[in-house]
C-alpha positions as CSV (number, residue, x, y, z in Angstrom):
1,X,146.4,53.7,206.9
2,X,143.8,56.3,207.8
3,X,141.1,55.9,210.5
4,X,138.0,57.7,211.6
5,X,139.9,59.0,214.6
6,X,141.9,61.3,212.3
7,X,138.8,63.3,211.4
8,X,137.7,66.1,213.6
9,X,134.0,65.2,214.0
10,X,133.3,68.4,215.9
11,X,134.0,70.5,212.8
12,X,131.1,71.8,210.8
13,X,130.3,70.0,207.6
14,X,132.0,72.4,205.3
15,X,135.2,71.9,207.2
16,X,135.2,68.2,206.6
17,X,134.1,67.8,202.9
18,X,136.5,67.6,200.0
19,X,134.8,67.5,196.6
20,X,136.3,64.9,194.2
21,X,135.4,64.6,190.6
22,X,136.8,63.2,187.4
23,X,136.0,64.4,183.8
24,X,132.3,65.5,183.9
25,X,132.4,65.4,187.7
26,X,135.5,67.6,187.7
27,X,133.9,70.1,185.3
28,X,130.8,70.3,187.5
29,X,133.0,71.2,190.6
30,X,135.2,73.5,188.5
31,X,132.0,75.5,187.5
32,X,131.0,75.8,191.2
33,X,134.5,77.1,192.0
34,X,133.7,80.1,189.8
35,X,131.2,81.4,192.4
36,X,131.2,81.6,196.2
37,X,128.3,79.5,197.4
38,X,130.3,76.2,197.4
39,X,132.4,77.5,200.3
40,X,129.4,76.8,202.5
41,X,129.5,73.2,201.6
42,X,133.1,72.1,201.2
43,X,136.7,73.1,202.2
44,X,138.7,71.7,199.3
45,X,138.5,70.1,195.8
46,X,140.2,67.4,193.8
47,X,139.8,67.8,190.0
48,X,140.9,64.9,187.8
49,X,140.9,65.8,184.1
50,X,138.7,68.8,184.3
51,X,137.8,70.5,181.1
52,X,135.8,73.5,179.8
53,X,134.4,73.0,176.3
54,X,133.0,76.0,174.5
55,X,129.8,76.9,176.3
56,X,126.6,78.4,174.9
57,X,123.0,79.1,176.0
58,X,120.5,76.2,176.3
59,X,118.9,76.7,172.9
60,X,122.0,75.7,171.0
61,X,121.6,72.0,171.8
62,X,117.9,71.7,172.2
63,X,117.5,69.6,169.1
64,X,120.0,67.1,170.3
65,X,118.3,66.9,173.6
66,X,114.9,66.2,172.1
67,X,116.6,63.6,169.8
68,X,118.0,61.8,172.8
69,X,114.7,61.9,174.7
70,X,112.9,60.4,171.7
71,X,115.4,57.4,171.8
72,X,114.4,56.6,175.4
73,X,111.3,54.4,175.0
74,X,109.4,55.5,178.1
75,X,110.1,59.1,177.3
76,X,109.4,59.4,173.6
77,X,105.9,60.7,174.2
78,X,107.3,63.6,176.3
79,X,109.3,65.1,173.4
80,X,108.6,68.8,173.0
81,X,107.0,69.0,176.5
82,X,108.2,70.3,179.8
83,X,108.3,66.8,181.3
84,X,111.4,65.4,179.5
85,X,113.8,65.9,182.4
86,X,111.6,64.2,185.0
87,X,111.1,61.2,182.7
88,X,114.8,60.9,182.0
89,X,115.6,61.0,185.7
90,X,113.2,58.1,186.3
91,X,114.6,55.9,183.5
92,X,117.0,53.0,184.0
93,X,120.7,53.4,183.0
94,X,120.5,50.7,180.3
95,X,117.8,52.7,178.4
96,X,119.8,55.9,178.7
97,X,123.1,54.4,177.4
98,X,121.3,52.7,174.5
99,X,119.6,56.0,173.7
100,X,123.0,57.8,173.6
101,X,124.2,55.2,171.0
102,X,121.0,55.4,168.9
103,X,120.9,59.2,168.9
104,X,124.6,59.4,167.8
105,X,125.6,61.7,170.6
106,X,129.3,61.3,171.3
107,X,132.0,62.9,173.5
108,X,133.3,65.0,170.6
109,X,130.1,66.9,169.7
110,X,129.6,68.4,173.1
111,X,125.9,67.9,173.1
112,X,125.4,67.6,176.9
113,X,127.6,70.3,178.4
114,X,126.8,73.0,180.9
115,X,125.0,76.1,179.6
116,X,125.4,79.8,180.2
117,X,122.4,80.9,182.2
118,X,123.1,84.6,182.5
119,X,123.4,87.1,185.4
120,X,122.6,85.5,188.7
121,X,122.9,82.0,187.3
122,X,125.4,79.3,188.2
123,X,127.4,80.0,185.0
124,X,126.6,83.6,184.1
125,X,129.2,83.9,181.4
126,X,132.0,82.1,179.6
127,X,134.6,80.8,182.1
128,X,137.4,82.9,180.5
129,X,135.4,86.0,181.6
130,X,135.1,84.7,185.1
131,X,137.5,84.2,188.0
132,X,137.8,81.6,190.7
133,X,135.7,82.9,193.6
134,X,135.5,79.9,196.0
135,X,139.3,79.9,196.7
136,X,139.3,76.3,197.9
137,X,142.6,74.5,198.1
138,X,142.7,72.2,195.1
139,X,144.6,69.1,193.9
140,X,144.3,69.0,190.1
141,X,145.7,67.2,187.2
142,X,145.5,65.6,183.8
143,X,146.6,62.5,181.9
144,X,149.2,62.2,179.2
145,X,146.8,61.3,176.3
146,X,143.5,63.0,177.2
147,X,142.3,63.3,173.6
148,X,142.6,59.8,172.3
149,X,139.4,58.5,173.8
150,X,137.4,61.2,172.0
151,X,139.1,60.8,168.6
152,X,137.3,58.8,166.0
153,X,139.4,55.8,165.0
154,X,138.6,56.4,161.3
155,X,140.1,60.0,161.3
156,X,142.0,60.2,158.0
157,X,142.2,63.9,157.0
158,X,142.8,67.3,158.5
159,X,139.2,68.2,157.4
160,X,137.9,66.3,160.4
161,X,140.0,68.4,162.8
162,X,139.0,71.6,161.0
163,X,135.3,70.7,161.1
164,X,135.4,69.7,164.8
165,X,137.2,72.9,166.0
166,X,134.9,75.1,163.9
167,X,131.7,73.3,165.1
168,X,132.8,73.6,168.7
169,X,133.2,77.3,168.5
170,X,130.2,78.2,166.2
171,X,127.7,79.5,165.2
172,X,129.4,82.5,163.5
173,X,126.9,85.0,164.9
174,X,128.6,84.5,168.2
175,X,132.2,84.4,167.2
176,X,134.0,86.2,164.4
177,X,134.1,83.7,161.5
178,X,137.3,85.2,160.0
179,X,139.1,85.2,163.3
180,X,137.9,81.6,164.0
181,X,139.2,80.5,160.6
182,X,142.6,82.1,161.1
183,X,142.8,80.6,164.6
184,X,142.0,77.1,163.3
185,X,144.6,77.4,160.6
186,X,147.2,78.5,163.2
187,X,146.3,75.5,165.4
188,X,146.9,73.2,162.4
189,X,150.3,74.7,161.9
190,X,151.2,74.3,165.6
191,X,150.2,70.6,165.4
192,X,151.6,69.3,162.0
193,X,150.8,65.9,160.6
194,X,153.9,64.3,162.1
195,X,153.0,61.1,163.9
196,X,156.0,61.4,166.3
197,X,154.5,64.6,167.7
198,X,151.0,63.3,168.1
199,X,149.1,61.5,170.8
200,X,149.6,58.9,172.2
201,X,152.7,60.9,173.0
202,X,156.1,59.2,173.1
203,X,155.2,56.5,170.6
204,X,157.3,57.8,167.7
205,X,156.1,57.3,164.2
206,X,153.9,54.3,165.2
207,X,150.3,55.0,164.0
208,X,148.9,51.7,165.3
209,X,147.5,50.9,161.8
210,X,145.5,54.1,161.8
211,X,145.9,57.2,159.6
212,X,148.5,59.7,161.0
213,X,145.7,62.3,161.3
214,X,144.4,60.3,164.3
215,X,147.4,61.2,166.4
216,X,147.2,64.8,165.2
217,X,143.5,65.1,166.1
218,X,144.0,63.5,169.5
219,X,146.9,65.8,170.4
220,X,144.8,68.9,169.5
221,X,141.7,67.8,171.2
222,X,143.5,66.8,174.4
223,X,145.3,70.2,174.6
224,X,142.3,72.3,173.6
225,X,139.7,70.7,175.9
226,X,141.8,69.4,178.8
227,X,145.5,70.5,179.1
228,X,145.0,74.2,178.4
229,X,142.1,74.4,180.9
230,X,144.2,72.7,183.6
231,X,147.1,75.1,183.0
232,X,144.7,78.1,183.1
233,X,143.4,76.9,186.4
234,X,146.7,76.3,188.1
235,X,148.2,79.6,186.8
236,X,145.2,81.7,187.7
237,X,144.6,80.0,191.1
238,X,148.3,80.2,192.2
239,X,148.4,83.9,191.1
240,X,145.4,84.5,193.3
241,X,147.1,82.9,196.2
242,X,145.0,79.7,196.2
243,X,146.8,76.6,197.4
244,X,147.2,74.3,194.4
245,X,148.9,70.9,193.9
246,X,149.1,69.8,190.3
247,X,149.8,66.4,188.8
248,X,150.5,64.8,185.4
249,X,149.5,61.1,185.1
250,X,151.8,59.3,182.6
251,X,152.0,55.7,183.8
252,X,152.6,53.5,180.7
253,X,150.9,50.5,182.4
254,X,147.5,52.4,182.7
255,X,144.6,51.2,180.6
256,X,140.9,52.2,180.6
257,X,138.3,49.8,181.7
258,X,136.6,47.5,179.2
259,X,133.2,48.7,180.4
260,X,134.0,52.2,179.4
261,X,135.4,51.2,176.0
262,X,132.2,49.3,175.3
263,X,130.2,52.5,175.8
264,X,132.5,54.8,173.9
265,X,133.2,52.4,171.1
266,X,130.1,50.1,170.9
267,X,130.8,49.0,167.3
268,X,134.5,49.5,166.7
269,X,136.8,48.7,169.6
270,X,140.0,50.8,169.5
271,X,143.1,49.6,167.8
272,X,145.5,48.2,170.5
273,X,147.9,50.8,171.7
274,X,146.1,53.7,170.1
275,X,144.7,55.2,173.3
276,X,148.0,55.6,175.3
277,X,147.6,56.9,178.8
278,X,144.0,57.9,178.1
279,X,141.3,60.0,179.7
280,X,139.9,58.1,182.8
281,X,143.0,55.8,183.1
282,X,144.0,57.2,186.4
283,X,140.7,56.3,188.1
284,X,141.7,52.6,188.7
285,X,144.8,53.8,190.5
286,X,143.0,56.1,192.8
287,X,140.5,53.4,193.8
288,X,142.9,50.4,193.7
289,X,141.0,48.7,190.9
290,X,143.9,48.0,188.5
291,X,143.4,46.1,185.3
292,X,147.1,45.8,184.5
293,X,148.6,44.8,187.9
294,X,152.3,45.2,187.3
295,X,154.4,45.7,190.4
296,X,155.1,49.3,189.4
297,X,151.4,50.0,188.8
298,X,150.5,48.6,192.1
299,X,153.1,50.6,193.9
300,X,151.9,53.8,192.1
301,X,148.3,53.1,193.1
302,X,149.3,53.0,196.7
303,X,151.2,56.2,196.4
304,X,148.3,58.0,194.7
305,X,145.8,56.8,197.3
306,X,148.1,58.1,200.0
307,X,148.5,61.5,198.2
308,X,144.7,61.8,197.8
309,X,143.9,60.7,201.3
310,X,146.5,63.0,202.7
311,X,145.1,66.0,200.8
312,X,141.5,65.1,201.9
313,X,142.5,65.0,205.6
314,X,145.1,67.7,205.8
315,X,144.9,69.8,202.6
316,X,148.4,68.7,201.6
317,X,149.6,65.5,199.9
318,X,152.5,65.5,202.3
319,X,151.2,64.5,205.7
320,X,154.0,62.0,206.3
321,X,151.5,59.1,206.7
322,X,151.1,56.0,204.6
323,X,153.7,55.0,202.0
324,X,157.0,56.7,201.5
325,X,156.6,59.0,198.5
326,X,158.2,62.1,196.9
327,X,157.5,65.5,198.5
328,X,154.8,67.2,196.4
329,X,155.6,70.9,196.0
330,X,152.8,73.4,195.8
331,X,152.2,75.0,192.4
332,X,153.0,78.7,192.6
333,X,153.4,81.6,190.1
334,X,157.2,81.4,190.7
335,X,157.3,77.6,190.8
336,X,155.0,76.1,188.1
337,X,155.6,72.5,188.9
338,X,153.8,69.2,188.6
339,X,154.1,65.8,190.2
340,X,154.5,63.4,187.4
341,X,152.7,60.2,188.5
342,X,154.5,57.4,186.8
343,X,155.2,54.0,188.3
344,X,158.6,53.9,186.7
345,X,159.6,57.4,188.0
346,X,157.3,59.5,190.1
347,X,159.0,62.9,190.4
348,X,158.5,66.6,190.1
349,X,158.7,68.3,186.7
350,X,158.1,71.7,185.2
351,X,154.7,72.4,183.8
352,X,156.0,73.4,180.5
353,X,155.1,70.6,178.0
354,X,153.9,71.9,174.7
355,X,154.1,75.4,176.0
356,X,153.7,77.3,172.7
357,X,150.7,75.2,171.6
358,X,148.9,75.3,175.0
359,X,149.6,79.1,175.3
360,X,148.0,79.7,172.0
361,X,144.8,78.0,173.2
362,X,145.0,80.1,176.4
363,X,145.3,83.3,174.4
364,X,142.5,82.5,171.9
365,X,139.6,82.4,174.2
366,X,137.5,84.9,172.2
367,X,138.1,83.3,168.8
368,X,137.3,79.8,170.2
369,X,134.4,81.0,172.4
370,X,136.1,79.8,175.6
């Protein structure tokens, strides 16, 4: 157990604060780590399922923003004005969630992502052109099946995958259209339509009553948006001498919350089993709010809480307090290793899963506008 007495209350604020974010929250912190100002406010970071989708200037998604504003009843009259943001800020969450559903904005079209704001801005360029400047010790990781939650259940052809990858990296006046087309074709070769290779991973040829292209799309999306970004971060940070601890959450008892599913799939709940160890599924373990309370899941939840608390208080997951748990080695250039968080076997493993596929994404930053 941890108590207030373990905190040094005489330290300045930046020596006490650890930033913790999941998904969009992790992306926000990740962006701040690309510049130095955050060092004045915090001493460390925990990034759960960070991502960096292709980023553009604000004009690219202006039409989608105005469409969303128009769907929020109190704000419809502000469309086209400079008052939209203030109105959205003052609206209730129910109105905003309904507006998202009405306007058709989903997790796969990347309508509401950070924008490049040029020299002197928070995000002056594409992340692949920037380096980690804050140099904060970081605990970072991803889940086994990051892409399933964002994959339409009705996916039934490779065209959906082609169109999504192309749209995420377009328009063609920014990227080379020929290079983009060749890159997408190579991605589809690296991820063939073989259900046993797709996500949810480790489920063999089971397609859960869906078309096999669902598992293909889910594996590509997860590696493109999440896994390659996490590996980029850990490799770059460790090369720069930044203290990094990396994890891979794979517990088979993990499920996402019904509340989240009702938002992501308001009309068509997912086919049972089709999400696997999905995006967001680790959250309930970190906060001890398990849905599937198996003995192994409960034990893993305690272990993860102690790892997280240990890192927050001592900048290492290995403070020797709390539950007995495996020693978590630091990720270094010479020791690229993860802690696999799995209630049935939590242990260190090499960070080398799907190495060829993920490396291709890492090496295709220009073609994919990363």
